[in-house]
MARKOL-414763 format. One record per residue (C-alpha): residue number from 1; residue in three letters; x, y, z. Coordinates in Angstrom, 3 decimals. Example, Ala and Ser with C-alpha at 12.3 -4.5 7.8 and 13.67 -1.06 7.14 Angstrom:
<node><seq>1</seq><type>ala</type><xx>12.300</xx><yy>-4.500</yy><zz>7.800</zz></node>
<node><seq>2</seq><type>ser</type><xx>13.670</xx><yy>-1.060</yy><zz>7.140</zz></node>
//
This chain:
<node><seq>1</seq><type>met</type><xx>0.000</xx><yy>0.000</yy><zz>0.000</zz></node>
<node><seq>2</seq><type>leu</type><xx>1.129</xx><yy>3.514</yy><zz>-0.714</zz></node>
<node><seq>3</seq><type>leu</type><xx>-0.378</xx><yy>6.646</yy><zz>0.748</zz></node>
<node><seq>4</seq><type>val</type><xx>0.357</xx><yy>9.910</yy><zz>-1.042</zz></node>
<node><seq>5</seq><type>asn</type><xx>-0.573</xx><yy>13.348</yy><zz>0.206</zz></node>
<node><seq>6</seq><type>thr</type><xx>-2.968</xx><yy>15.036</yy><zz>-2.194</zz></node>
<node><seq>7</seq><type>asn</type><xx>-0.745</xx><yy>18.127</yy><zz>-2.136</zz></node>
<node><seq>8</seq><type>leu</type><xx>1.943</xx><yy>16.188</yy><zz>-4.027</zz></node>
<node><seq>9</seq><type>cys</type><xx>1.735</xx><yy>16.002</yy><zz>-7.795</zz></node>
<node><seq>10</seq><type>his</type><xx>1.665</xx><yy>12.269</yy><zz>-8.528</zz></node>
<node><seq>11</seq><type>asp</type><xx>0.414</xx><yy>9.567</yy><zz>-10.871</zz></node>
<node><seq>12</seq><type>thr</type><xx>0.122</xx><yy>5.822</yy><zz>-10.623</zz></node>
<node><seq>13</seq><type>phe</type><xx>3.086</xx><yy>4.082</yy><zz>-12.178</zz></node>
<node><seq>14</seq><type>pro</type><xx>2.453</xx><yy>0.815</yy><zz>-14.022</zz></node>
<node><seq>15</seq><type>leu</type><xx>4.904</xx><yy>-1.942</yy><zz>-13.191</zz></node>
<node><seq>16</seq><type>pro</type><xx>5.609</xx><yy>-4.916</yy><zz>-15.432</zz></node>
<node><seq>17</seq><type>gln</type><xx>4.241</xx><yy>-8.296</yy><zz>-14.395</zz></node>
<node><seq>18</seq><type>met</type><xx>6.859</xx><yy>-9.856</yy><zz>-12.119</zz></node>
<node><seq>19</seq><type>thr</type><xx>6.880</xx><yy>-13.406</yy><zz>-10.858</zz></node>
<node><seq>20</seq><type>gly</type><xx>6.909</xx><yy>-13.581</yy><zz>-7.074</zz></node>
<node><seq>21</seq><type>leu</type><xx>7.147</xx><yy>-9.845</yy><zz>-6.322</zz></node>
<node><seq>22</seq><type>glu</type><xx>3.988</xx><yy>-8.083</yy><zz>-5.197</zz></node>
<node><seq>23</seq><type>ala</type><xx>4.384</xx><yy>-4.354</yy><zz>-5.753</zz></node>
<node><seq>24</seq><type>thr</type><xx>2.640</xx><yy>-1.078</yy><zz>-6.358</zz></node>
<node><seq>25</seq><type>ala</type><xx>4.236</xx><yy>2.175</yy><zz>-7.459</zz></node>
<node><seq>26</seq><type>val</type><xx>3.663</xx><yy>5.885</yy><zz>-7.756</zz></node>
<node><seq>27</seq><type>cys</type><xx>5.479</xx><yy>8.526</yy><zz>-9.775</zz></node>
<node><seq>28</seq><type>leu</type><xx>6.045</xx><yy>11.770</yy><zz>-7.902</zz></node>
<node><seq>29</seq><type>gln</type><xx>6.479</xx><yy>14.871</yy><zz>-10.049</zz></node>
<node><seq>30</seq><type>leu</type><xx>9.324</xx><yy>16.948</yy><zz>-8.652</zz></node>
<node><seq>31</seq><type>his</type><xx>10.590</xx><yy>20.403</yy><zz>-9.552</zz></node>
<node><seq>32</seq><type>lys</type><xx>11.866</xx><yy>21.100</yy><zz>-13.072</zz></node>
<node><seq>33</seq><type>his</type><xx>10.001</xx><yy>18.098</yy><zz>-14.542</zz></node>
<node><seq>34</seq><type>lys</type><xx>12.055</xx><yy>15.528</yy><zz>-12.639</zz></node>
<node><seq>35</seq><type>lys</type><xx>10.359</xx><yy>12.337</yy><zz>-11.495</zz></node>
<node><seq>36</seq><type>leu</type><xx>10.817</xx><yy>10.010</yy><zz>-8.544</zz></node>
<node><seq>37</seq><type>ile</type><xx>9.424</xx><yy>6.476</yy><zz>-8.703</zz></node>
<node><seq>38</seq><type>phe</type><xx>8.459</xx><yy>5.087</yy><zz>-5.303</zz></node>
<node><seq>39</seq><type>val</type><xx>7.795</xx><yy>1.339</yy><zz>-5.146</zz></node>
<node><seq>40</seq><type>ser</type><xx>6.263</xx><yy>-0.506</yy><zz>-2.204</zz></node>
<node><seq>41</seq><type>ala</type><xx>6.967</xx><yy>-4.230</yy><zz>-2.477</zz></node>
<node><seq>42</seq><type>tyr</type><xx>6.639</xx><yy>-7.590</yy><zz>-0.767</zz></node>
<node><seq>43</seq><type>leu</type><xx>8.614</xx><yy>-10.667</yy><zz>-1.718</zz></node>
<node><seq>44</seq><type>pro</type><xx>7.465</xx><yy>-13.840</yy><zz>0.080</zz></node>
<node><seq>45</seq><type>pro</type><xx>10.322</xx><yy>-15.821</yy><zz>1.666</zz></node>
<node><seq>46</seq><type>ala</type><xx>9.967</xx><yy>-18.767</yy><zz>-0.729</zz></node>
<node><seq>47</seq><type>ala</type><xx>9.633</xx><yy>-16.611</yy><zz>-3.865</zz></node>
<node><seq>48</seq><type>thr</type><xx>12.497</xx><yy>-15.746</yy><zz>-6.190</zz></node>
<node><seq>49</seq><type>ile</type><xx>12.796</xx><yy>-12.427</yy><zz>-7.985</zz></node>
<node><seq>50</seq><type>ala</type><xx>13.999</xx><yy>-12.540</yy><zz>-11.564</zz></node>
<node><seq>51</seq><type>gln</type><xx>16.776</xx><yy>-10.181</yy><zz>-12.614</zz></node>
<node><seq>52</seq><type>thr</type><xx>14.601</xx><yy>-9.045</yy><zz>-15.536</zz></node>
<node><seq>53</seq><type>gly</type><xx>11.941</xx><yy>-7.824</yy><zz>-13.084</zz></node>
<node><seq>54</seq><type>leu</type><xx>14.470</xx><yy>-5.719</yy><zz>-11.216</zz></node>
<node><seq>55</seq><type>asp</type><xx>15.905</xx><yy>-4.370</yy><zz>-14.464</zz></node>
<node><seq>56</seq><type>ala</type><xx>12.406</xx><yy>-3.343</yy><zz>-15.556</zz></node>
<node><seq>57</seq><type>ile</type><xx>12.031</xx><yy>-1.218</yy><zz>-12.412</zz></node>
<node><seq>58</seq><type>phe</type><xx>15.500</xx><yy>0.298</yy><zz>-12.133</zz></node>
<node><seq>59</seq><type>ser</type><xx>16.961</xx><yy>0.509</yy><zz>-15.648</zz></node>
<node><seq>60</seq><type>pro</type><xx>14.619</xx><yy>2.967</yy><zz>-17.382</zz></node>
<node><seq>61</seq><type>asn</type><xx>14.273</xx><yy>5.251</yy><zz>-14.362</zz></node>
<node><seq>62</seq><type>asp</type><xx>16.822</xx><yy>7.664</yy><zz>-12.915</zz></node>
<node><seq>63</seq><type>ala</type><xx>15.405</xx><yy>7.944</yy><zz>-9.404</zz></node>
<node><seq>64</seq><type>val</type><xx>13.775</xx><yy>4.948</yy><zz>-7.723</zz></node>
<node><seq>65</seq><type>ile</type><xx>13.072</xx><yy>4.201</yy><zz>-4.090</zz></node>
<node><seq>66</seq><type>leu</type><xx>12.143</xx><yy>0.580</yy><zz>-3.433</zz></node>
<node><seq>67</seq><type>ala</type><xx>10.856</xx><yy>-0.147</yy><zz>0.067</zz></node>
<node><seq>68</seq><type>gly</type><xx>9.139</xx><yy>-3.051</yy><zz>1.691</zz></node>
<node><seq>69</seq><type>asp</type><xx>9.676</xx><yy>-6.563</yy><zz>2.989</zz></node>
<node><seq>70</seq><type>leu</type><xx>11.942</xx><yy>-8.139</yy><zz>0.388</zz></node>
<node><seq>71</seq><type>asn</type><xx>13.188</xx><yy>-11.142</yy><zz>2.399</zz></node>
<node><seq>72</seq><type>cys</type><xx>16.694</xx><yy>-10.647</yy><zz>1.019</zz></node>
<node><seq>73</seq><type>lys</type><xx>19.880</xx><yy>-11.568</yy><zz>2.840</zz></node>
<node><seq>74</seq><type>his</type><xx>23.347</xx><yy>-10.368</yy><zz>1.902</zz></node>
<node><seq>75</seq><type>val</type><xx>26.588</xx><yy>-9.722</yy><zz>3.775</zz></node>
<node><seq>76</seq><type>ser</type><xx>26.587</xx><yy>-6.153</yy><zz>2.396</zz></node>
<node><seq>77</seq><type>trp</type><xx>23.630</xx><yy>-5.471</yy><zz>4.687</zz></node>
<node><seq>78</seq><type>asn</type><xx>25.278</xx><yy>-7.037</yy><zz>7.771</zz></node>
<node><seq>79</seq><type>asn</type><xx>23.636</xx><yy>-10.437</yy><zz>7.379</zz></node>
<node><seq>80</seq><type>ala</type><xx>25.626</xx><yy>-13.543</yy><zz>8.232</zz></node>
<node><seq>81</seq><type>ser</type><xx>24.357</xx><yy>-15.308</yy><zz>5.112</zz></node>
<node><seq>82</seq><type>val</type><xx>23.417</xx><yy>-14.623</yy><zz>1.494</zz></node>
<node><seq>83</seq><type>asn</type><xx>20.351</xx><yy>-15.879</yy><zz>-0.345</zz></node>
<node><seq>84</seq><type>lys</type><xx>19.536</xx><yy>-15.787</yy><zz>-4.070</zz></node>
<node><seq>85</seq><type>asn</type><xx>17.280</xx><yy>-12.738</yy><zz>-3.756</zz></node>
<node><seq>86</seq><type>gly</type><xx>19.912</xx><yy>-10.884</yy><zz>-1.759</zz></node>
<node><seq>87</seq><type>ser</type><xx>22.424</xx><yy>-11.543</yy><zz>-4.543</zz></node>
<node><seq>88</seq><type>ala</type><xx>19.979</xx><yy>-10.272</yy><zz>-7.175</zz></node>
<node><seq>89</seq><type>phe</type><xx>19.329</xx><yy>-7.024</yy><zz>-5.304</zz></node>
<node><seq>90</seq><type>ser</type><xx>22.981</xx><yy>-6.586</yy><zz>-4.427</zz></node>
<node><seq>91</seq><type>phe</type><xx>23.844</xx><yy>-6.787</yy><zz>-8.145</zz></node>
<node><seq>92</seq><type>ile</type><xx>21.374</xx><yy>-3.993</yy><zz>-8.970</zz></node>
<node><seq>93</seq><type>leu</type><xx>22.624</xx><yy>-1.760</yy><zz>-6.164</zz></node>
<node><seq>94</seq><type>ser</type><xx>26.297</xx><yy>-2.076</yy><zz>-6.987</zz></node>
//
């Protein structure tokens, strides 16, 4: 769920169909025609996110904030272990 103040200029932002990842997004219109994509997401513990799904969110957009419960583990985030989803997200963020 995303809640957006009505004082902010915003539009819904369509996301591609992604296996396993449940997400909704909004595009906030910033000053000088710049945009910020805000994505609220949930990835169940047993689900696997495909790299193509992450690329579809991050690649075409300059400014993206992805928040939620992603059930990702990676040593870069002070976890003792790494799982497949953590590796996929770590690759995007590096």
